[in-house]
BATIVO-204949 format. One record per residue (C-alpha): residue in three letters; y, z, x; chain. Coordinates in nm, 3 decimals. Example, Ala and Ser with C-alpha at 12.3 -4.5 7.8 and 13.67 -1.06 7.14 Angstrom:
REM BATIVO-204949
<r><type>ala</type><py>-0.450</py><pz>0.780</pz><px>1.230</px><mol>A</mol></r>
<r><type>ser</type><py>-0.106</py><pz>0.714</pz><px>1.367</px><mol>A</mol></r>
***
This chain:
REM BATIVO-204949
<r><type>unk</type><py>43.002</py><pz>21.953</pz><px>-0.941</px><mol>A</mol></r>
<r><type>unk</type><py>43.050</py><pz>22.012</pz><px>-0.568</px><mol>A</mol></r>
<r><type>unk</type><py>42.790</py><pz>21.889</pz><px>-0.322</px><mol>A</mol></r>
<r><type>unk</type><py>42.539</py><pz>22.165</pz><px>-0.237</px><mol>A</mol></r>
<r><type>unk</type><py>42.414</py><pz>22.017</pz><px>0.091</px><mol>A</mol></r>
<r><type>unk</type><py>42.601</py><pz>21.864</pz><px>0.380</px><mol>A</mol></r>
<r><type>unk</type><py>42.557</py><pz>21.490</pz><px>0.428</px><mol>A</mol></r>
<r><type>unk</type><py>42.376</py><pz>21.551</pz><px>0.758</px><mol>A</mol></r>
<r><type>unk</type><py>42.105</py><pz>21.748</pz><px>0.574</px><mol>A</mol></r>
<r><type>unk</type><py>41.920</py><pz>21.421</pz><px>0.506</px><mol>A</mol></r>
<r><type>unk</type><py>41.912</py><pz>21.346</pz><px>0.879</px><mol>A</mol></r>
<r><type>unk</type><py>41.789</py><pz>21.697</pz><px>0.961</px><mol>A</mol></r>
<r><type>unk</type><py>41.517</py><pz>21.675</pz><px>0.696</px><mol>A</mol></r>
<r><type>unk</type><py>41.396</py><pz>21.340</pz><px>0.830</px><mol>A</mol></r>
<r><type>unk</type><py>41.395</py><pz>21.470</pz><px>1.185</px><mol>A</mol></r>
<r><type>unk</type><py>41.202</py><pz>21.778</pz><px>1.079</px><mol>A</mol></r>
<r><type>unk</type><py>40.940</py><pz>21.560</pz><px>0.909</px><mol>A</mol></r>
<r><type>unk</type><py>40.907</py><pz>21.347</pz><px>1.224</px><mol>A</mol></r>
<r><type>unk</type><py>40.886</py><pz>21.659</pz><px>1.441</px><mol>A</mol></r>
<r><type>unk</type><py>40.619</py><pz>21.805</pz><px>1.215</px><mol>A</mol></r>
<r><type>unk</type><py>40.420</py><pz>21.481</pz><px>1.237</px><mol>A</mol></r>
<r><type>unk</type><py>40.447</py><pz>21.475</pz><px>1.617</px><mol>A</mol></r>
<r><type>unk</type><py>40.341</py><pz>21.840</pz><px>1.634</px><mol>A</mol></r>
<r><type>unk</type><py>40.036</py><pz>21.771</pz><px>1.416</px><mol>A</mol></r>
<r><type>unk</type><py>39.944</py><pz>21.467</pz><px>1.629</px><mol>A</mol></r>
<r><type>unk</type><py>39.986</py><pz>21.668</pz><px>1.949</px><mol>A</mol></r>
<r><type>unk</type><py>39.777</py><pz>21.951</pz><px>1.811</px><mol>A</mol></r>
<r><type>unk</type><py>39.505</py><pz>21.706</pz><px>1.709</px><mol>A</mol></r>
<r><type>unk</type><py>39.509</py><pz>21.546</pz><px>2.055</px><mol>A</mol></r>
<r><type>unk</type><py>39.485</py><pz>21.888</pz><px>2.219</px><mol>A</mol></r>
<r><type>unk</type><py>39.186</py><pz>21.982</pz><px>2.002</px><mol>A</mol></r>
<r><type>unk</type><py>39.025</py><pz>21.650</pz><px>2.091</px><mol>A</mol></r>
<r><type>unk</type><py>39.074</py><pz>21.708</pz><px>2.464</px><mol>A</mol></r>
<r><type>unk</type><py>38.926</py><pz>22.058</pz><px>2.438</px><mol>A</mol></r>
<r><type>unk</type><py>38.634</py><pz>21.924</pz><px>2.233</px><mol>A</mol></r>
<r><type>unk</type><py>38.555</py><pz>21.664</pz><px>2.501</px><mol>A</mol></r>
<r><type>unk</type><py>38.628</py><pz>21.887</pz><px>2.799</px><mol>A</mol></r>
<r><type>unk</type><py>38.392</py><pz>22.104</pz><px>3.004</px><mol>A</mol></r>
<r><type>unk</type><py>38.531</py><pz>22.417</pz><px>2.837</px><mol>A</mol></r>
<r><type>unk</type><py>38.352</py><pz>22.309</pz><px>2.520</px><mol>A</mol></r>
<r><type>unk</type><py>38.062</py><pz>22.097</pz><px>2.652</px><mol>A</mol></r>
<r><type>unk</type><py>37.979</py><pz>22.299</pz><px>2.969</px><mol>A</mol></r>
<r><type>unk</type><py>37.965</py><pz>21.967</pz><px>3.152</px><mol>A</mol></r>
<r><type>unk</type><py>37.978</py><pz>21.997</pz><px>3.534</px><mol>A</mol></r>
<r><type>unk</type><py>37.970</py><pz>22.378</pz><px>3.512</px><mol>A</mol></r>
<r><type>unk</type><py>37.729</py><pz>22.565</pz><px>3.738</px><mol>A</mol></r>
<r><type>unk</type><py>37.502</py><pz>22.810</pz><px>3.557</px><mol>A</mol></r>
<r><type>unk</type><py>37.416</py><pz>23.148</pz><px>3.708</px><mol>A</mol></r>
<r><type>unk</type><py>37.041</py><pz>23.190</pz><px>3.753</px><mol>A</mol></r>
<r><type>unk</type><py>36.814</py><pz>23.479</pz><px>3.866</px><mol>A</mol></r>
<r><type>unk</type><py>36.741</py><pz>23.263</pz><px>4.174</px><mol>A</mol></r>
<r><type>unk</type><py>36.989</py><pz>23.001</pz><px>4.286</px><mol>A</mol></r>
<r><type>unk</type><py>36.723</py><pz>22.731</pz><px>4.306</px><mol>A</mol></r>
<r><type>unk</type><py>36.834</py><pz>22.421</pz><px>4.497</px><mol>A</mol></r>
<r><type>unk</type><py>36.713</py><pz>22.091</pz><px>4.358</px><mol>A</mol></r>
<r><type>unk</type><py>36.891</py><pz>21.922</pz><px>4.648</px><mol>A</mol></r>
<r><type>unk</type><py>36.655</py><pz>22.100</pz><px>4.889</px><mol>A</mol></r>
<r><type>unk</type><py>36.333</py><pz>22.082</pz><px>4.689</px><mol>A</mol></r>
<r><type>unk</type><py>36.376</py><pz>21.733</pz><px>4.541</px><mol>A</mol></r>
<r><type>unk</type><py>36.614</py><pz>21.557</pz><px>4.778</px><mol>A</mol></r>
<r><type>unk</type><py>36.505</py><pz>21.728</pz><px>5.100</px><mol>A</mol></r>
<r><type>unk</type><py>36.137</py><pz>21.811</pz><px>5.058</px><mol>A</mol></r>
<r><type>unk</type><py>36.069</py><pz>21.526</pz><px>4.813</px><mol>A</mol></r>
<r><type>unk</type><py>35.896</py><pz>21.724</pz><px>4.536</px><mol>A</mol></r>
<r><type>unk</type><py>35.837</py><pz>21.511</pz><px>4.227</px><mol>A</mol></r>
<r><type>unk</type><py>35.989</py><pz>21.629</pz><px>3.897</px><mol>A</mol></r>
<r><type>unk</type><py>35.641</py><pz>21.652</pz><px>3.745</px><mol>A</mol></r>
<r><type>unk</type><py>35.516</py><pz>21.907</pz><px>3.997</px><mol>A</mol></r>
<r><type>unk</type><py>35.728</py><pz>22.175</pz><px>3.831</px><mol>A</mol></r>
<r><type>unk</type><py>35.797</py><pz>22.022</pz><px>3.490</px><mol>A</mol></r>
<r><type>unk</type><py>35.432</py><pz>21.951</pz><px>3.417</px><mol>A</mol></r>
<r><type>unk</type><py>35.458</py><pz>21.882</pz><px>3.043</px><mol>A</mol></r>
<r><type>unk</type><py>35.746</py><pz>21.636</pz><px>3.055</px><mol>A</mol></r>
<r><type>unk</type><py>35.525</py><pz>21.327</pz><px>3.005</px><mol>A</mol></r>
<r><type>unk</type><py>35.318</py><pz>21.472</pz><px>2.721</px><mol>A</mol></r>
<r><type>unk</type><py>35.545</py><pz>21.710</pz><px>2.534</px><mol>A</mol></r>
<r><type>unk</type><py>35.883</py><pz>21.725</pz><px>2.368</px><mol>A</mol></r>
<r><type>unk</type><py>35.972</py><pz>22.009</pz><px>2.604</px><mol>A</mol></r>
<r><type>unk</type><py>36.001</py><pz>21.974</pz><px>2.982</px><mol>A</mol></r>
<r><type>unk</type><py>35.860</py><pz>22.314</pz><px>3.065</px><mol>A</mol></r>
<r><type>unk</type><py>36.024</py><pz>22.557</pz><px>3.303</px><mol>A</mol></r>
<r><type>unk</type><py>35.763</py><pz>22.625</pz><px>3.574</px><mol>A</mol></r>
<r><type>unk</type><py>35.590</py><pz>22.965</pz><px>3.589</px><mol>A</mol></r>
<r><type>unk</type><py>35.631</py><pz>23.182</pz><px>3.896</px><mol>A</mol></r>
<r><type>unk</type><py>35.284</py><pz>23.079</pz><px>4.012</px><mol>A</mol></r>
<r><type>unk</type><py>35.420</py><pz>22.729</pz><px>4.077</px><mol>A</mol></r>
<r><type>unk</type><py>35.683</py><pz>22.872</pz><px>4.311</px><mol>A</mol></r>
<r><type>unk</type><py>35.425</py><pz>23.086</pz><px>4.487</px><mol>A</mol></r>
<r><type>unk</type><py>35.200</py><pz>22.788</pz><px>4.557</px><mol>A</mol></r>
<r><type>unk</type><py>35.437</py><pz>22.724</pz><px>4.847</px><mol>A</mol></r>
<r><type>unk</type><py>35.619</py><pz>23.052</pz><px>4.895</px><mol>A</mol></r>
<r><type>unk</type><py>35.305</py><pz>23.256</pz><px>4.946</px><mol>A</mol></r>
<r><type>unk</type><py>35.288</py><pz>23.064</pz><px>5.274</px><mol>A</mol></r>
<r><type>unk</type><py>35.647</py><pz>22.979</pz><px>5.370</px><mol>A</mol></r>
<r><type>unk</type><py>35.962</py><pz>23.189</pz><px>5.355</px><mol>A</mol></r>
<r><type>unk</type><py>35.735</py><pz>23.478</pz><px>5.262</px><mol>A</mol></r>
<r><type>unk</type><py>35.987</py><pz>23.748</pz><px>5.361</px><mol>A</mol></r>
<r><type>unk</type><py>36.313</py><pz>23.578</pz><px>5.267</px><mol>A</mol></r>
<r><type>unk</type><py>36.533</py><pz>23.834</pz><px>5.082</px><mol>A</mol></r>
<r><type>unk</type><py>36.665</py><pz>23.569</pz><px>4.846</px><mol>A</mol></r>
<r><type>unk</type><py>36.310</py><pz>23.511</pz><px>4.718</px><mol>A</mol></r>
<r><type>unk</type><py>36.230</py><pz>23.875</pz><px>4.646</px><mol>A</mol></r>
<r><type>unk</type><py>36.283</py><pz>23.827</pz><px>4.268</px><mol>A</mol></r>
<r><type>unk</type><py>36.018</py><pz>23.552</pz><px>4.279</px><mol>A</mol></r>
<r><type>unk</type><py>35.773</py><pz>23.771</pz><px>4.466</px><mol>A</mol></r>
<r><type>unk</type><py>35.844</py><pz>24.063</pz><px>4.231</px><mol>A</mol></r>
<r><type>unk</type><py>35.788</py><pz>23.840</pz><px>3.929</px><mol>A</mol></r>
<r><type>unk</type><py>35.450</py><pz>23.729</pz><px>4.063</px><mol>A</mol></r>
<r><type>unk</type><py>35.353</py><pz>24.077</pz><px>4.180</px><mol>A</mol></r>
<r><type>unk</type><py>35.448</py><pz>24.251</pz><px>3.856</px><mol>A</mol></r>
<r><type>unk</type><py>35.337</py><pz>23.965</pz><px>3.627</px><mol>A</mol></r>
<r><type>unk</type><py>35.682</py><pz>23.942</pz><px>3.468</px><mol>A</mol></r>
<r><type>unk</type><py>35.870</py><pz>23.625</pz><px>3.384</px><mol>A</mol></r>
<r><type>unk</type><py>36.184</py><pz>23.515</pz><px>3.562</px><mol>A</mol></r>
<r><type>unk</type><py>36.458</py><pz>23.481</pz><px>3.303</px><mol>A</mol></r>
<r><type>unk</type><py>36.588</py><pz>23.133</pz><px>3.375</px><mol>A</mol></r>
<r><type>unk</type><py>36.892</py><pz>23.009</pz><px>3.183</px><mol>A</mol></r>
<r><type>unk</type><py>36.866</py><pz>22.663</pz><px>3.030</px><mol>A</mol></r>
<r><type>unk</type><py>37.123</py><pz>22.424</pz><px>3.174</px><mol>A</mol></r>
<r><type>unk</type><py>37.080</py><pz>22.122</pz><px>2.945</px><mol>A</mol></r>
<r><type>unk</type><py>37.062</py><pz>22.318</pz><px>2.622</px><mol>A</mol></r>
<r><type>unk</type><py>37.084</py><pz>22.117</pz><px>2.302</px><mol>A</mol></r>
<r><type>unk</type><py>37.176</py><pz>22.290</pz><px>1.973</px><mol>A</mol></r>
<r><type>unk</type><py>36.888</py><pz>22.411</pz><px>1.759</px><mol>A</mol></r>
<r><type>unk</type><py>36.965</py><pz>22.149</pz><px>1.494</px><mol>A</mol></r>
<r><type>unk</type><py>36.898</py><pz>21.863</pz><px>1.740</px><mol>A</mol></r>
<r><type>unk</type><py>36.546</py><pz>21.732</pz><px>1.799</px><mol>A</mol></r>
<r><type>unk</type><py>36.478</py><pz>21.572</pz><px>2.136</px><mol>A</mol></r>
<r><type>unk</type><py>36.143</py><pz>21.459</pz><px>2.273</px><mol>A</mol></r>
<r><type>unk</type><py>36.113</py><pz>21.415</pz><px>2.650</px><mol>A</mol></r>
<r><type>unk</type><py>35.779</py><pz>21.234</pz><px>2.640</px><mol>A</mol></r>
<r><type>unk</type><py>35.907</py><pz>20.962</pz><px>2.406</px><mol>A</mol></r>
<r><type>unk</type><py>36.209</py><pz>20.887</pz><px>2.622</px><mol>A</mol></r>
<r><type>unk</type><py>35.997</py><pz>20.872</pz><px>2.937</px><mol>A</mol></r>
<r><type>unk</type><py>35.747</py><pz>20.636</pz><px>2.773</px><mol>A</mol></r>
<r><type>unk</type><py>36.040</py><pz>20.416</pz><px>2.672</px><mol>A</mol></r>
<r><type>unk</type><py>36.161</py><pz>20.389</pz><px>3.032</px><mol>A</mol></r>
<r><type>unk</type><py>36.452</py><pz>20.632</pz><px>3.035</px><mol>A</mol></r>
<r><type>unk</type><py>36.499</py><pz>20.781</pz><px>3.380</px><mol>A</mol></r>
<r><type>unk</type><py>36.544</py><pz>21.152</pz><px>3.446</px><mol>A</mol></r>
<r><type>unk</type><py>36.869</py><pz>21.086</pz><px>3.632</px><mol>A</mol></r>
<r><type>unk</type><py>37.012</py><pz>20.895</pz><px>3.336</px><mol>A</mol></r>
<r><type>unk</type><py>37.048</py><pz>21.220</pz><px>3.143</px><mol>A</mol></r>
<r><type>unk</type><py>37.027</py><pz>21.488</pz><px>3.411</px><mol>A</mol></r>
<r><type>unk</type><py>37.222</py><pz>21.315</pz><px>3.686</px><mol>A</mol></r>
<r><type>unk</type><py>37.124</py><pz>21.307</pz><px>4.052</px><mol>A</mol></r>
<r><type>unk</type><py>36.958</py><pz>21.649</pz><px>4.062</px><mol>A</mol></r>
<r><type>unk</type><py>36.835</py><pz>21.564</pz><px>4.412</px><mol>A</mol></r>
<r><type>unk</type><py>37.199</py><pz>21.610</pz><px>4.520</px><mol>A</mol></r>
<r><type>unk</type><py>37.263</py><pz>21.934</pz><px>4.333</px><mol>A</mol></r>
<r><type>unk</type><py>37.243</py><pz>22.250</pz><px>4.545</px><mol>A</mol></r>
<r><type>unk</type><py>37.305</py><pz>22.434</pz><px>4.217</px><mol>A</mol></r>
<r><type>unk</type><py>37.203</py><pz>22.272</pz><px>3.892</px><mol>A</mol></r>
<r><type>unk</type><py>37.465</py><pz>22.180</pz><px>3.636</px><mol>A</mol></r>
<r><type>unk</type><py>37.482</py><pz>21.977</pz><px>3.316</px><mol>A</mol></r>
<r><type>unk</type><py>37.584</py><pz>21.625</pz><px>3.414</px><mol>A</mol></r>
<r><type>unk</type><py>37.619</py><pz>21.466</pz><px>3.068</px><mol>A</mol></r>
<r><type>unk</type><py>37.825</py><pz>21.590</pz><px>2.775</px><mol>A</mol></r>
<r><type>unk</type><py>37.516</py><pz>21.598</pz><px>2.546</px><mol>A</mol></r>
<r><type>unk</type><py>37.745</py><pz>21.519</pz><px>2.255</px><mol>A</mol></r>
<r><type>unk</type><py>37.630</py><pz>21.295</pz><px>1.973</px><mol>A</mol></r>
<r><type>unk</type><py>37.853</py><pz>21.007</pz><px>2.083</px><mol>A</mol></r>
<r><type>unk</type><py>37.684</py><pz>21.014</pz><px>2.424</px><mol>A</mol></r>
<r><type>unk</type><py>37.337</py><pz>20.996</pz><px>2.267</px><mol>A</mol></r>
<r><type>unk</type><py>37.438</py><pz>20.720</pz><px>2.025</px><mol>A</mol></r>
<r><type>unk</type><py>37.576</py><pz>20.504</pz><px>2.305</px><mol>A</mol></r>
<r><type>unk</type><py>37.226</py><pz>20.483</pz><px>2.455</px><mol>A</mol></r>
<r><type>unk</type><py>37.052</py><pz>20.447</pz><px>2.119</px><mol>A</mol></r>
<r><type>unk</type><py>37.281</py><pz>20.157</pz><px>2.028</px><mol>A</mol></r>
<r><type>unk</type><py>37.268</py><pz>19.990</pz><px>2.370</px><mol>A</mol></r>
<r><type>unk</type><py>36.931</py><pz>20.081</pz><px>2.525</px><mol>A</mol></r>
<r><type>unk</type><py>36.921</py><pz>19.766</pz><px>2.738</px><mol>A</mol></r>
<r><type>unk</type><py>37.202</py><pz>19.911</pz><px>2.951</px><mol>A</mol></r>
<r><type>unk</type><py>36.997</py><pz>20.215</pz><px>3.049</px><mol>A</mol></r>
<r><type>unk</type><py>36.624</py><pz>20.136</pz><px>3.030</px><mol>A</mol></r>
<r><type>unk</type><py>36.437</py><pz>20.097</pz><px>3.359</px><mol>A</mol></r>
<r><type>unk</type><py>36.077</py><pz>20.010</pz><px>3.455</px><mol>A</mol></r>
<r><type>unk</type><py>35.842</py><pz>20.298</pz><px>3.377</px><mol>A</mol></r>
<r><type>unk</type><py>35.735</py><pz>20.327</pz><px>3.741</px><mol>A</mol></r>
<r><type>unk</type><py>36.097</py><pz>20.408</pz><px>3.830</px><mol>A</mol></r>
<r><type>unk</type><py>36.155</py><pz>20.677</pz><px>3.563</px><mol>A</mol></r>
<r><type>unk</type><py>36.119</py><pz>20.963</pz><px>3.813</px><mol>A</mol></r>
<r><type>unk</type><py>36.297</py><pz>20.782</pz><px>4.096</px><mol>A</mol></r>
<r><type>unk</type><py>36.620</py><pz>20.965</pz><px>4.163</px><mol>A</mol></r>
<r><type>unk</type><py>36.786</py><pz>20.696</pz><px>4.375</px><mol>A</mol></r>
<r><type>unk</type><py>36.711</py><pz>20.409</pz><px>4.137</px><mol>A</mol></r>
<r><type>unk</type><py>37.000</py><pz>20.163</pz><px>4.111</px><mol>A</mol></r>
<r><type>unk</type><py>37.025</py><pz>19.925</pz><px>3.814</px><mol>A</mol></r>
<r><type>unk</type><py>36.992</py><pz>19.563</pz><px>3.933</px><mol>A</mol></r>
<r><type>unk</type><py>37.270</py><pz>19.309</pz><px>3.896</px><mol>A</mol></r>
<r><type>unk</type><py>37.080</py><pz>19.154</pz><px>3.604</px><mol>A</mol></r>
<r><type>unk</type><py>37.036</py><pz>19.487</pz><px>3.424</px><mol>A</mol></r>
<r><type>unk</type><py>37.121</py><pz>19.349</pz><px>3.080</px><mol>A</mol></r>
<r><type>unk</type><py>36.866</py><pz>19.069</pz><px>3.118</px><mol>A</mol></r>
<r><type>unk</type><py>36.600</py><pz>19.304</pz><px>3.254</px><mol>A</mol></r>
<r><type>unk</type><py>36.692</py><pz>19.565</pz><px>2.993</px><mol>A</mol></r>
<r><type>unk</type><py>36.646</py><pz>19.315</pz><px>2.710</px><mol>A</mol></r>
<r><type>unk</type><py>36.300</py><pz>19.232</pz><px>2.841</px><mol>A</mol></r>
<r><type>unk</type><py>36.203</py><pz>19.600</pz><px>2.873</px><mol>A</mol></r>
<r><type>unk</type><py>36.339</py><pz>19.682</pz><px>2.528</px><mol>A</mol></r>
<r><type>unk</type><py>36.101</py><pz>19.423</pz><px>2.387</px><mol>A</mol></r>
<r><type>unk</type><py>35.809</py><pz>19.519</pz><px>2.612</px><mol>A</mol></r>
<r><type>unk</type><py>35.842</py><pz>19.892</pz><px>2.541</px><mol>A</mol></r>
<r><type>unk</type><py>35.914</py><pz>19.841</pz><px>2.169</px><mol>A</mol></r>
<r><type>unk</type><py>36.245</py><pz>20.027</pz><px>2.189</px><mol>A</mol></r>
<r><type>unk</type><py>36.417</py><pz>20.043</pz><px>1.854</px><mol>A</mol></r>
<r><type>unk</type><py>36.783</py><pz>20.117</pz><px>1.804</px><mol>A</mol></r>
<r><type>unk</type><py>36.739</py><pz>20.434</pz><px>1.600</px><mol>A</mol></r>
<r><type>unk</type><py>37.071</py><pz>20.569</pz><px>1.477</px><mol>A</mol></r>
<r><type>unk</type><py>36.971</py><pz>20.729</pz><px>1.147</px><mol>A</mol></r>
<r><type>unk</type><py>37.066</py><pz>21.095</pz><px>1.116</px><mol>A</mol></r>
<r><type>unk</type><py>36.702</py><pz>21.193</pz><px>1.061</px><mol>A</mol></r>
<r><type>unk</type><py>36.607</py><pz>21.057</pz><px>1.405</px><mol>A</mol></r>
<r><type>unk</type><py>36.753</py><pz>21.364</pz><px>1.576</px><mol>A</mol></r>
<r><type>unk</type><py>36.839</py><pz>21.597</pz><px>1.289</px><mol>A</mol></r>
<r><type>unk</type><py>36.515</py><pz>21.696</pz><px>1.118</px><mol>A</mol></r>
***
């Protein structure tokens, strides 16, 4: 019986298998890059707001403490978005006619809420408690970045599970003294691991990596 396929068919079939494998690997790598990139995570992307509030001015320039606006951050799971009244504590006296602040004045005058858009927005299936992390010595800037340098607020961290687990597995790398939690310009000391180990013990920080810790 005559040969049905040319001898080089074996070479072509092997090359096609290799090419298919390379294509699958390349496709997987591309998906991975997209999954880790800002297109998927919204990391480093500015978010449009009803008022382009500058943390760089209010925190970095004026020196307003995080807790003046986010009043519940030490006692609640949620770091509240301040009501318009908080803005008007100052802006009923300064910049009273600035056009850019008219939405704030209208909100206060008409008793309607400003519709702020959450920047660091975790999925609904993730439980996060601000007060616990603060009590354990985790600084605001560790998660939110140097907001005192952000003219427009953006999400600094990826907020992906791997990012959370890195801190949960190695808390000594990130923990700081409680009195420095709200200090934006805090720099870890050269002996951070030694200090971190001491604080982990002092603050009773446990390396919680069970699924139920965050997914309840």
